[in-house]
N, C-alpha and C positions, 0 to 999 in steps of 0.2 A: 667362774663364769656363772651368771644367773640363768635361771630357766628362760626368762624372756630373751636374754641375749642369744641363747641357743636357738630358740624359735625363730628369731629375726634373721640370724645368720643362715640357718637352714633354709628359710624361705627365700632369702636373697640368692643363696647358692643354687636352689632349685630353679629359680627364674633365669639365672645366668646360664646354667647348664642347658635348660630348655632352649634358650636363645641360640646358644652355640651349636646345639645339635641341629636346629633348623637351618642355621647358616651353612653347616657342613654339607647338608643335603640328605635326601632320603636314600636308604639302602636297606633292603630286606636282610634279615639276619642270616638266612641261608646263602646270601650272595656276598657276604662280607669277606674281604680279603684279609690276609694277615696284618697288613698295615692298618686297615679299618679297625680290626680287633684291638690292636695295641693302642690306637688313638682313643678308642672308647674307654678302655681300662684306665688310661692315664688321666683323661678328663674327669672320669668318675672319681678317681682317687683324690685328685686335687679338690673336687667339690666337697668330698668328705672332710678333708683337712680344713677347708674354709669354714665348715659348719661347726667343727668341734674345737679347733685351736684358736683361741682368742688372739694370740700374738701373731700368728701366721695367716690370719684370715685374708688380709688385704694382699699379701704376697701370693697366696693361693689363687685369689680371684684374678690377679694380674697374670699369673702363670696359665690359668685357663684361657684367658683371652689370647695370650701369645701362642700357646699351643694350638688353639683353634685356628689362628691366623696362618700358622705354618702348615696345618693340615689342609686348609683351603688352598693355599698357594701351591702345595705339592699336587693337589688334585687338579688344579688349573693347568699346571705345567704338563701333567700326565695326559691331558686332553689333546695336546699338540705335539708332544715329544714321545715317540714310541719307546725309545731306549730308557727314558726316565720312567715310563709306565711299567716297563719290565722290571726296573730296579726296585720300585716300591710295591708293586703288586705281584711280582714273580711272573712266571710263564707256565703255560700248560706243559705237561710232560707225557710223552707217549710211553705207556706201559706194555701194551701189546700191539705189535705191528705185523699185519698180515698173518695173524694166528700165532705169531712167535712172541713169547714172553721175553721182555728185555730185562734180564736180571740186574744188569748194571744200573738201569734207571730205577728199579725197585729199591736198590740199595741207596741210591742218591736221595730219594725222597723218603727213606726209612720206612718202606712198606714191606711187610712180610708176605709170604704166599697166602697165609690165612687172611690177612687184611684184604688182599686182592680178591680172593674168592668170595669173601663176605660182601664186598661192594658190588661184585658182579651179580651175585644172587639178588641183591636189592634191586638191581636193574633188570632182573628177569633172565639173566644168563646163568643157567645152572650147570652148564658144561663148558669148560674152557675151549673145547674143540669147536664150539659154535661161535666163538668170538673172533671177528676179523680185526677190529681195532678197539683199544681201551685207552682213554686219555684222562689223566688226572688234571682237573681244571684248577685254576688259582683259588677258587672258593673251597677246595677240598672235595668237591663232587667228582664222580667218575662218569665220563660220557662213554657209552658203549655202542659200537656198530657191529651187529651180528653178520655172519656170512649170509649172502643173499639167499641161499637155500633154506636158511633158518628164520628168515623174516616172516612175520605173520602176514596172511593174505590181505590185500586191499579189496575194495568193493568190486573192482573189475575181475578179481580172481575168485568170485563167489563159488565157482565149481571146484576150486582147489581144495583138496583134502590134506590137512596138516599132518605132519609126521610126529608121532609120539617120541619125545626125547628122554624123559625120565631123569633121574638123578645120576650123577657120576660117583664112582667109588675111587678114592685115592689109593694108588698102589705105591707110588714113590713121592715123597715130599722132601725137598732139600737133600737129595741123594740118600735118603733113608727109606728103606722098604717098610711099608705098613703091613706087617705080617697078619694082624688081626683081620684086615680087609681081604687079604689073600685067602685066609681061612674061610671067611664068610662066603667067598666065591667058589670054595672047594677047589682052590688051585694052590700050587706050591711055588717055591722060589725058582725051581727049574723052568716051570712054564713061563714065569715072568721073564727070566733071562732069555729064553728062546724067543719070546715075543720082541724083546728089545733087540735081539740079534737080527730079527727080520727088518728092523728099522736102521740097521747099521750101527747099533750101539753095542760096544764091547764091554764097558764097565758101568756099573750103577752110578759111580761117582761122576759120570758124564751127564747124568740126568738131573735136571732141576725139579721137574714135575712129571708125573705119569698117572693116568687115570683111565678108567673104562666106564662107559655109561650103560644104561639098560638096553640100548640098541645094539650093544656089542662094539661100539665105536671106541677104538683104542687111541689115546692121545699121549704123545711123548714130546716134552720140551727139554732141549739140551742146553748146556752152558756154552753156547756157541754164538752169542750175539756178535754181529758184525756192524754194530752201530758205532760211528766214529765219535759222536758226542751227544750229550743230552739235547734232544730236539724239540723245539717249539713247533707244533703243527703248522703254525702260520709261516714258519721258515722252511717248511718241508721241501726237500729236493730229492729226486729219485736217486741221484748218485751218492747220497749220504748212506745208502744201504747197498752193500755189495752182494747182489743176488745173481751174479752172472753164472754161478754153478748150479742154479736151480732151473728146472723146466718152466716154461711160460705158464703163469697162472698158479704155480705151486708156492706154498709158504714154507718157511724154514721149520715150522712146527708140523710134525707128521701126524696124520690120522688114518686109521684103517678100521675096517669092520671085521675083526676076526671072530671065529666061533668060540664062544666061551661057555 
């Protein structure tokens, strides 16, 4: 292939790719879904083939047009068909419900406890005990709603004095005691087990996550999810969560303020 041929094919591929992207529509990178990401990679790969492979150039250009047409068609169908939209874009997944971490959902979306805490910190939630809801969106972003008591004051609340929260210290992660953190708090395993017993926890293996923050707020999350299936928030129904054994206004995740 001559240098001129490479230049011409690259230029044609660029113009075709630019046209196809304009037809597909505008989408911010941070708002791309998995389907958008795959479509972008595929079209880009086909454009590269058309620019460098002399024999496959026309086939690659045709493939770009066909792929773009299917992408546009799928997007149009998604505008009017909710089930199709869920199929190609996925659906949001609740990770924390009323302060309770849903470990089953974490596993289904392949999220570790460290991933969850990292994303919560990015959203300004440095303590799991302060989070009421956390939802993993189809774009990969996490939406966080804090407990009403932890929300920052608005203009009408200008006389409100915020409460210092500080950072939390992990005590148990995935049923494993973090002894280094216990030592930094000048506490031992017996103290931790006594605290767990106050929450009705008999064995460490029952606990998915446990922490204490600088306010002395103790947070315990157990492996006791009662969620029937992975829930899209838009399909949320109260009876999908069995909380009849909980007092009104209480969450399954327990928090207390012990003296540490």
